[in-house]
C-alpha positions in Angstrom: 25.5 -1.7 -3.8 24.8 1.8 -2.6 27.7 3.8 -1.2 25.5 5.3 1.6 26.1 4.1 5.1 23.8 2.6 7.7 23.7 5.8 9.8 20.9 7.5 11.7 21.6 10.6 9.5 20.7 8.6 6.3 17.7 7.0 8.0 16.5 10.4 9.0 17.1 11.7 5.5 14.9 9.0 4.1 12.1 9.9 6.5 12.5 13.5 5.5 12.2 12.7 1.8 9.2 10.4 2.3 7.1 13.1 4.1 7.5 15.5 1.2 4.4 15.0 -0.9 5.7 16.1 -4.2 9.1 14.3 -4.1 9.5 11.2 -6.2 12.5 8.7 -6.4 12.1 9.1 -10.2 13.8 12.5 -10.1 15.8 12.2 -6.9 18.9 10.0 -7.1 19.6 10.1 -3.4 16.0 9.1 -2.6 16.6 6.1 -4.9 19.8 5.2 -3.2 18.2 5.4 0.3 15.4 3.2 -0.9 17.9 0.6 -2.2 19.5 0.7 1.2 16.1 0.3 2.9 15.4 -2.7 0.7 18.8 -4.4 1.1 19.5 -3.8 4.8 17.0 -4.9 7.5 18.9 -3.0 10.1 18.5 0.2 8.1 14.8 -0.3 7.6 14.5 -0.9 11.4 16.4 2.3 12.0 14.0 4.2 9.7 11.0 2.8 11.4 12.4 3.7 14.8 13.0 7.3 13.8 9.6 7.6 12.3 8.0 6.2 15.5 9.9 8.8 17.5 8.3 11.5 15.4 4.8 9.9 15.8 4.9 8.6 12.3 4.4 5.1 10.8 5.8 3.5 7.6 2.7 2.2 5.8 4.2 1.0 2.5 7.5 0.6 0.6 8.0 0.3 -3.1 10.2 1.7 -5.9 7.7 4.6 -5.8 8.9 5.5 -2.4 8.0 5.2 1.3 4.5 6.1 2.4 4.7 7.6 5.9 1.7 8.8 7.8 1.0 10.1 11.4 0.7 7.3 13.9 -2.0 8.9 16.0 -4.5 11.8 16.0 -2.1 13.6 18.5 0.8 13.6 16.1 2.0 17.1 15.0 1.8 15.8 11.5 -1.9 14.7 11.8 -4.6 16.6 9.9 -7.8 17.3 11.7 -11.1 18.8 10.6 -10.1 22.0 12.4 -7.0 22.4 10.4 -8.8 22.8 7.1 -8.9 26.4 5.9 -9.3 28.6 9.0 -12.0 30.7 7.3 -14.4 27.9 6.8 -17.4 27.3 9.1 -17.6 23.9 10.9 -20.3 22.6 8.6 -18.1 23.6 5.6 -15.1 21.8 7.0 -17.3 18.7 7.5 -18.5 19.0 3.9 -14.9 19.2 2.8 -14.1 15.9 4.5 -16.9 14.3 2.6 -15.6 15.8 -0.6 -12.3 14.1 0.0 -14.1 10.8 0.5 -16.2 11.3 -2.7 -13.1 12.0 -4.8 -11.4 8.9 -3.5 -14.5 6.8 -4.3 -14.5 7.9 -7.9 -10.9 6.8 -8.3 -11.6 3.5 -6.5 -15.2 2.5 -7.1 -14.5 -1.0 -5.7 -12.3 -2.2 -2.9 -10.4 -4.5 -5.2 -8.8 -1.5 -6.8 -7.3 -0.5 -3.5 -5.9 -4.0 -2.9 -4.2 -4.3 -6.3 -1.0 -2.2 -6.7 -1.2 -2.9 -10.5 -4.6 -1.1 -10.7 -4.4 2.2 -12.6 -7.4 4.4 -11.9 -8.6 6.2 -15.1 -8.6 10.0 -15.2 -11.7 11.5 -13.5 -13.5 14.8 -13.9 -14.9 17.5 -11.7 -18.4 16.4 -12.7 -17.8 12.8 -11.5 -16.5 14.0 -8.1 -19.4 16.5 -7.8 -22.1 13.9 -8.6 -20.6 11.4 -6.2 -20.4 13.9 -3.4 -24.1 14.8 -3.8 -25.0 11.1 -3.9 -22.9 10.4 -0.8 -24.6 13.3 1.1 -28.1 12.1 0.2 -27.3 8.5 1.3 -25.9 9.7 4.6 -29.0 11.9 5.1 -31.2 8.9 4.5 -29.1 6.7 6.8 -29.4 9.4 9.5 -33.2 9.4 9.2 -33.2 5.6 9.5 -30.8 5.7 12.5 -28.1 3.8 10.7 -25.0 5.9 11.4 -22.7 3.1 12.7 -18.9 3.9 12.4 -19.6 7.4 10.9 -18.3 10.4 13.0 -21.1 12.4 14.4 -19.3 15.7 13.6 -19.8 15.0 9.9 -23.5 15.2 10.1 -23.6 19.0 9.5 -21.5 18.3 6.4 -24.0 16.2 4.5 -26.8 18.5 5.6 -24.9 21.4 4.1 -24.2 19.6 0.9 -27.8 18.7 0.4 -28.7 22.3 0.7 -26.0 23.7 -1.6 -26.4 24.5 -5.3 -24.2 22.5 -7.7 -22.4 25.7 -8.7 -22.7 29.4 -8.6 -22.3 31.2 -11.9 -19.4 33.7 -11.7 -18.4 32.5 -8.2 -14.8 32.1 -7.1 -13.5 28.7 -8.3 -12.8 27.4 -4.8 -15.8 28.9 -3.0 -17.4 26.7 -0.3 -20.8 28.1 -1.3 -21.4 25.4 -3.9 -20.8 21.6 -4.3 -18.4 22.4 -7.2 -16.5 24.8 -5.0 -16.1 22.3 -2.2 -14.8 19.8 -4.7 -12.2 22.3 -6.0 -11.0 23.1 -2.5 -10.6 19.4 -1.8 -8.7 18.8 -5.0 -6.4 21.6 -4.3 -5.7 20.2 -0.8 -5.2 16.7 -2.1 -2.8 17.9 -4.9 -0.8 19.9 -2.3 -0.6 16.8 -0.1 0.6 14.6 -3.0 -2.6 12.5 -3.1 -3.8 13.5 -6.6 -2.2 15.1 -9.7 -3.7 17.0 -12.6 -3.9 14.6 -15.5 -5.1 17.2 -18.0 -5.2 21.0 -17.3 -7.8 23.2 -19.0 -9.0 26.7 -18.7 -12.5 25.2 -18.7 -12.5 23.3 -15.3 -15.1 20.9 -16.6 -12.6 19.6 -19.1 -9.7 19.1 -16.6 -9.1 15.6 -15.3 -7.3 14.2 -12.3 -5.6 10.9 -11.3 -4.6 9.5 -7.9 -1.1 8.9 -6.7 0.2 5.7 -5.1 0.2 7.6 -1.8 -3.6 8.0 -1.9 -4.1 4.3 -2.7 -2.0 3.2 0.3 -3.6 5.6 2.7 -7.1 4.6 1.6 -6.3 0.9 2.0 -4.7 1.3 5.4 -6.4 4.3 7.1 -9.8 5.1 5.5 -13.0 5.2 7.4 -14.2 2.0 5.8 -17.9 2.4 6.4 -18.0 5.9 5.0 -15.9 5.0 2.0 -18.2 2.0 1.2 -21.2 4.2 1.2 -19.4 6.6 -1.2 -18.4 3.7 -3.4 -22.0 2.4 -3.5 -23.2 5.9 -4.4 -20.5 6.2 -7.1 -21.6 2.9 -8.6 -25.1 4.4 -8.9 -23.7 7.5 -10.6 -21.7 5.6 -13.1 -24.5 3.2 -13.8 
């Protein structure tokens, strides 16, 4: 049994560790002990949930890979909004960046079954796959808009797919993370997701077309519990067309 006690301090410590995107129980012994306590003592897990709730957070998932904790509402200080994405971006670029996040997720999880199965391991994916899926997503959303079929898709994202449909795939010699191309938007999204502990670089390369990425368990859980289901399904359908 763990030597740690059933105290608010330890419960708060577990919440603190869980909200650090890059922290893993694999290389943090105290995190592992706190997880053992969380698993063994219902009163401790309740304490953790109560502390998280007081901070406008919710425990989504628990496993040996750690706790997945997310904001419980749009008003939470921990919540990410479109307006929080890179202050120097225009509204349509921020909307396009949201779609880039969705497209990346759809490449990792081309079917919903992958989200439901914790044993599923998404294969490494490349910048080209993300880019092609984003372009396909934007085109499908544009067609849906023309047909008046925009159910469950936030209206503020409309300028995003309009922008993507007008952007070049890439700009020769442009800054790697420039929002002036589809490739640039994907790079911005990947950087943001890596910082947030949602993806990791599987293989680095000076040639960005050769680099590959894999999702973390945190991304899988968040997509399963929180994703905009309609938007994600459209992206998954588009990705199937790209792969096919």
